[in-house]
Kinemage of the C-alpha trace (Angstrom):
@kinemage 1
@onewidth
@group {chain A} dominant
@subgroup {mainchain}
@vectorlist {calphas} color= white
{ca met a 1} P 52.155 -14.859 -53.599
{ca trp a 2} L 48.654 -15.744 -54.755
{ca his a 3} L 49.999 -18.956 -56.201
{ca lys a 4} L 51.428 -19.918 -52.800
{ca ile a 5} L 48.137 -19.083 -51.063
{ca ser a 6} L 46.180 -21.086 -53.622
{ca ser a 7} L 48.502 -24.070 -53.217
{ca ala a 8} L 48.231 -23.878 -49.410
{ca val a 9} L 44.420 -23.774 -49.580
{ca lys a 10} L 44.359 -26.755 -51.942
{ca arg a 11} L 46.672 -28.729 -49.637
{ca tyr a 12} L 44.490 -27.843 -46.656
{ca phe a 13} L 41.294 -29.045 -48.287
{ca ala a 14} L 43.055 -32.146 -49.603
{ca asp a 15} L 44.245 -32.933 -46.072
{ca val a 16} L 40.730 -32.383 -44.683
{ca leu a 17} L 39.253 -34.645 -47.367
{ca val a 18} L 41.767 -37.412 -46.632
{ca phe a 19} L 41.093 -37.051 -42.889
{ca leu a 20} L 37.324 -37.314 -43.363
{ca met a 21} L 37.718 -40.337 -45.610
{ca cys a 22} L 39.917 -42.028 -43.006
{ca val a 23} L 37.371 -41.276 -40.261
{ca ser a 24} L 34.506 -42.645 -42.352
{ca leu a 25} L 36.501 -45.762 -43.181
{ca phe a 26} L 37.303 -46.270 -39.499
{ca leu a 27} L 33.638 -45.957 -38.500
{ca val a 28} L 32.476 -48.349 -41.214
{ca leu a 29} L 35.072 -50.913 -40.140
{ca leu a 30} L 34.232 -50.396 -36.467
{ca phe a 31} L 30.502 -50.970 -36.920
{ca arg a 32} L 31.234 -54.053 -39.008
{ca phe a 33} L 31.979 -55.749 -35.683
{ca val a 34} L 30.688 -53.475 -32.893
{ca pro a 35} L 27.000 -52.769 -32.134
{ca val a 36} L 25.937 -49.289 -33.197
{ca pro a 37} L 25.626 -47.285 -29.944
{ca gly a 38} L 23.079 -44.854 -31.366
{ca thr a 39} L 22.184 -42.699 -34.366
{ca leu a 40} L 21.622 -39.017 -35.030
{ca leu a 41} L 17.945 -39.781 -35.673
{ca met a 42} L 17.691 -41.080 -32.107
{ca val a 43} L 19.192 -37.825 -30.861
{ca lys a 44} L 16.757 -35.849 -32.998
{ca arg a 45} L 13.779 -37.772 -31.601
{ca leu a 46} L 14.971 -37.189 -28.040
{ca val a 47} L 15.086 -33.450 -28.709
{ca thr a 48} L 11.910 -33.039 -30.762
{ca ser a 49} L 9.531 -35.668 -29.349
{ca asp a 50} L 6.708 -34.487 -27.096
{ca ser a 51} L 6.654 -37.852 -25.336
{ca asp a 52} L 8.049 -38.144 -21.823
{ca asp a 53} L 9.004 -41.771 -22.435
{ca asn a 54} L 12.629 -42.827 -22.399
{ca leu a 55} L 14.369 -43.834 -25.590
{ca lys a 56} L 13.823 -47.534 -26.292
{ca tyr a 57} L 16.777 -49.108 -28.070
{ca leu a 58} L 17.901 -52.687 -27.559
{ca trp a 59} L 20.644 -54.248 -29.644
{ca ala a 60} L 19.971 -57.851 -30.655
{ca ser a 61} L 22.630 -59.922 -32.395
{ca trp a 62} L 21.775 -61.940 -35.495
{ca gln a 63} L 21.156 -65.202 -33.632
{ca asp a 64} L 18.843 -63.403 -31.177
{ca ile a 65} L 16.445 -62.273 -33.917
{ca ala a 66} L 13.824 -64.662 -35.273
{ca pro a 67} L 13.864 -65.458 -39.020
{ca tyr a 68} L 10.472 -63.790 -39.506
{ca pro a 69} L 11.461 -60.103 -39.155
{ca lys a 70} L 14.602 -60.737 -41.220
{ca val a 71} L 12.689 -62.045 -44.227
{ca cys a 72} L 9.761 -59.649 -43.734
{ca ala a 73} L 12.174 -56.707 -43.839
{ca met a 74} L 13.655 -57.911 -47.112
{ca ala a 75} L 10.232 -58.772 -48.526
{ca ser a 76} L 8.896 -55.295 -47.791
{ca glu a 77} L 11.927 -53.050 -48.154
{ca asp a 78} L 14.496 -54.688 -50.417
{ca gln a 79} L 13.927 -58.117 -51.950
{ca met a 80} L 17.126 -57.783 -53.978
{ca leu a 81} L 19.349 -57.218 -50.929
{ca pro a 82} L 21.264 -60.498 -51.456
{ca phe a 83} L 22.099 -59.616 -55.057
{ca his a 84} L 22.630 -55.875 -55.555
{ca his a 85} L 25.716 -53.847 -54.669
{ca gly a 86} L 24.036 -51.122 -52.641
{ca leu a 87} L 21.875 -49.553 -55.332
{ca asp a 88} L 18.841 -51.266 -56.848
{ca ile a 89} L 19.077 -49.906 -60.386
{ca ser a 90} L 15.888 -51.613 -61.623
{ca ser a 91} L 13.754 -50.100 -58.827
{ca leu a 92} L 15.304 -46.682 -59.379
{ca leu a 93} L 14.537 -46.846 -63.108
{ca asp a 94} L 10.941 -47.870 -62.329
{ca val a 95} L 10.534 -44.775 -60.163
{ca leu a 96} L 12.038 -42.509 -62.829
{ca glu a 97} L 9.888 -44.021 -65.584
{ca ser a 98} L 6.752 -43.541 -63.482
{ca asn a 99} L 7.406 -39.759 -63.428
{ca gly a 100} L 7.407 -39.709 -59.640
{ca lys a 101} L 4.139 -41.607 -59.217
{ca lys a 102} L 5.953 -44.369 -57.353
{ca arg a 103} L 7.575 -43.672 -53.999
{ca leu a 104} L 11.233 -42.702 -54.237
{ca arg a 105} L 11.731 -44.620 -51.003
{ca gly a 106} L 10.952 -47.744 -52.985
{ca ala a 107} L 14.236 -47.241 -54.818
{ca ser a 108} L 16.198 -46.918 -51.573
{ca thr a 109} L 17.850 -50.208 -50.662
{ca ile a 110} L 18.334 -51.489 -47.134
{ca ser a 111} L 22.039 -50.733 -47.604
{ca gln a 112} L 21.213 -47.097 -48.372
{ca gln a 113} L 18.872 -46.866 -45.385
{ca val a 114} L 21.584 -48.244 -43.101
{ca ala a 115} L 24.091 -45.767 -44.540
{ca lys a 116} L 21.665 -42.898 -44.015
{ca asn a 117} L 20.560 -43.848 -40.509
{ca val a 118} L 23.919 -44.885 -39.063
{ca phe a 119} L 26.294 -42.319 -40.536
{ca leu a 120} L 24.265 -39.266 -41.552
{ca tyr a 121} L 21.939 -36.649 -40.096
{ca pro a 122} L 18.264 -37.183 -41.019
{ca thr a 123} L 17.676 -34.491 -43.618
{ca arg a 124} L 16.897 -34.352 -47.325
{ca ser a 125} L 19.298 -32.865 -49.850
{ca phe a 126} L 21.262 -33.888 -52.913
{ca ile a 127} L 24.490 -33.551 -50.943
{ca arg a 128} L 23.235 -35.921 -48.248
{ca lys a 129} L 22.091 -38.336 -50.957
{ca gly a 130} L 25.598 -38.309 -52.366
{ca phe a 131} L 27.078 -39.141 -48.970
{ca glu a 132} L 24.431 -41.850 -48.556
{ca leu a 133} L 25.602 -43.550 -51.746
{ca tyr a 134} L 29.221 -43.164 -50.636
{ca phe a 135} L 28.577 -44.923 -47.327
{ca ala a 136} L 26.311 -47.514 -48.985
{ca phe a 137} L 29.164 -48.442 -51.315
{ca met a 138} L 31.551 -48.719 -48.369
{ca ile a 139} L 29.348 -50.986 -46.274
{ca glu a 140} L 28.559 -53.135 -49.305
{ca ser a 141} L 32.319 -53.519 -49.813
{ca leu a 142} L 33.304 -54.109 -46.191
{ca trp a 143} L 30.255 -55.698 -44.515
{ca thr a 144} L 28.499 -58.975 -45.181
{ca lys a 145} L 24.888 -58.906 -46.322
{ca gln a 146} L 23.949 -60.526 -43.033
{ca arg a 147} L 25.601 -57.690 -41.113
{ca ile a 148} L 23.796 -55.063 -43.197
{ca leu a 149} L 20.432 -56.661 -42.420
{ca glu a 150} L 21.364 -57.160 -38.757
{ca val a 151} L 22.214 -53.474 -38.322
{ca tyr a 152} L 19.083 -52.410 -40.201
{ca leu a 153} L 16.831 -54.462 -37.929
{ca asn a 154} L 18.449 -52.881 -34.899
{ca ile a 155} L 18.464 -49.208 -35.847
{ca ala a 156} L 15.247 -48.879 -37.893
{ca glu a 157} L 12.696 -46.617 -36.225
{ca thr a 158} L 9.733 -48.739 -35.072
{ca gly a 159} L 7.709 -46.239 -33.059
{ca asp a 160} L 7.837 -43.080 -30.994
{ca lys a 161} L 11.357 -43.011 -29.490
{ca thr a 162} L 11.558 -46.729 -30.277
{ca phe a 163} L 14.279 -48.240 -32.450
{ca gly a 164} L 14.897 -51.776 -33.619
{ca val a 165} L 12.868 -54.971 -33.644
{ca ala a 166} L 14.089 -55.993 -30.193
{ca ala a 167} L 12.741 -52.812 -28.587
{ca ala a 168} L 9.533 -53.127 -30.623
{ca ala a 169} L 9.060 -56.756 -29.586
{ca lys a 170} L 9.433 -55.843 -25.930
{ca lys a 171} L 7.262 -52.720 -26.146
{ca tyr a 172} L 4.374 -54.074 -28.204
{ca phe a 173} L 4.352 -57.809 -27.513
{ca lys a 174} L 6.227 -58.199 -24.204
{ca lys a 175} L 8.635 -60.695 -25.711
{ca ser a 176} L 12.102 -60.971 -27.208
{ca ala a 177} L 12.991 -60.514 -30.860
{ca gln a 178} L 13.929 -64.193 -30.949
{ca thr a 179} L 10.340 -65.280 -30.227
{ca leu a 180} L 8.501 -62.970 -32.634
{ca ser a 181} L 5.891 -64.685 -34.804
{ca leu a 182} L 5.250 -64.033 -38.490
{ca arg a 183} L 2.110 -62.040 -37.643
{ca glu a 184} L 3.961 -59.852 -35.150
{ca ser a 185} L 7.004 -59.422 -37.383
{ca ser a 186} L 4.971 -58.409 -40.433
{ca leu a 187} L 3.071 -55.860 -38.330
{ca ile a 188} L 6.304 -54.262 -37.076
{ca ile a 189} L 7.750 -54.113 -40.595
{ca ala a 190} L 4.470 -52.699 -41.928
{ca ser a 191} L 5.038 -49.590 -39.814
{ca leu a 192} L 8.477 -48.803 -41.273
{ca pro a 193} L 7.409 -46.309 -43.975
{ca asn a 194} L 6.300 -43.975 -41.169
{ca pro a 195} L 6.325 -45.536 -37.667
{ca leu a 196} L 5.167 -42.281 -36.073
{ca lys a 197} L 2.023 -42.332 -38.221
{ca tyr a 198} L 1.418 -46.074 -38.591
{ca lys a 199} L 1.397 -47.408 -35.054
{ca val a 200} L 2.006 -51.060 -34.225
{ca ser a 201} L 0.046 -50.626 -31.001
{ca ala a 202} L -3.071 -49.400 -32.835
{ca pro a 203} L -3.005 -50.713 -36.427
{ca gly a 204} L -5.578 -49.281 -38.793
{ca gly a 205} L -6.861 -50.577 -42.094
{ca tyr a 206} L -3.701 -49.664 -44.007
{ca met a 207} L -1.455 -51.344 -41.451
{ca lys a 208} L -3.496 -54.545 -41.480
{ca lys a 209} L -3.468 -54.588 -45.278
{ca arg a 210} L 0.311 -54.128 -45.327
{ca gln a 211} L 0.690 -56.792 -42.656
{ca asn a 212} L -1.156 -59.299 -44.826
{ca gln a 213} L 0.813 -58.294 -47.921
{ca ile a 214} L 4.132 -58.720 -46.134
{ca ser a 215} L 3.073 -62.088 -44.740
{ca ser a 216} L 2.164 -63.203 -48.269
{ca leu a 217} L 5.507 -61.941 -49.584
{ca tyr a 218} L 7.268 -63.847 -46.816
{ca arg a 219} L 5.677 -67.074 -48.009
{ca ser a 220} L 6.278 -66.314 -51.698
{ca leu a 221} L 9.989 -65.876 -50.958
{ca asp a 222} L 10.067 -69.371 -49.441
{ca gly a 223} L 10.018 -68.133 -45.855
{ca gln a 224} L 13.135 -68.369 -43.752
{ca tyr a 225} L 14.937 -70.257 -46.506
{ca tyr a 226} L 15.279 -66.976 -48.374
{ca leu a 227} L 17.940 -66.094 -45.807
{ca arg a 228} L 20.218 -68.511 -47.621
{ca glu a 229} L 20.301 -66.023 -50.492
{ca leu a 230} L 22.359 -63.698 -48.286
{ca tyr a 231} L 25.273 -66.048 -48.868
{ca val a 232} L 25.095 -66.054 -52.649
{ca lys a 233} L 28.315 -64.414 -53.882
{ca thr a 234} L 27.000 -63.484 -57.314
{ca glu a 235} L 23.813 -64.112 -59.234
{ca ser a 236} L 25.591 -66.620 -61.474
{ca ser a 237} L 27.542 -68.433 -58.738
{ca leu a 238} L 26.717 -71.803 -57.265
{ca tyr a 239} L 24.992 -71.524 -53.919
{ca asp a 240} L 27.255 -71.976 -50.923
{ca phe a 241} L 25.169 -72.510 -47.803
{ca ser a 242} L 28.046 -73.546 -45.546
{ca ala a 243} L 27.678 -70.401 -43.438
{ca tyr a 244} L 23.873 -70.486 -43.384
{ca lys a 245} L 22.161 -70.581 -40.013
{ca asn a 246} L 18.432 -70.570 -39.351
């Protein structure tokens, strides 16, 4: 009898696991082509924010975003985005070797941040980290690098109840994401470590320092031409820029 119960329980959990994997695969494939309608972090901010402002979230497709925020995001958050497979091992090892002196966030790739923000609830735990790596692997396998960066630029928190560079451009500079300058883009990206603390609308000394650093990194990466690296298949492959668009 106990053997039958044990077998039934195992089958049940196996069925649940297969179902959840199918759902996650469906969502990853869906958002490969469809704009993300919202995230659980947006819901959390709506519930917990003291602001009476409405949620600001505007989806901008790749061609409607200027090159500046694209390269600034990579320069600041994940310069190896075109080359890694979801996990930046070298950055992670640097953090571990520094005995925690370096920010753990510095070892979190843009792929991991997309996985966390799009598919998971904003909390900290080892279990959530495991799911983050699971989804990061899936989007790295099923999305293009361009799509990963496009989604990141749209769902990243850029201020109080403000998400994405398009909403930030409209809120702070009264313009579209397509017309953002390098100065404006680097200031928006400079807020990403903590956009509720580091405000684009009132940048302090730290923000201005980060803005200058990101602008310098943009230039050191060869500006908008670094976007071509998104189309490199492997580090040892010949460059194929046939799909590259400014």
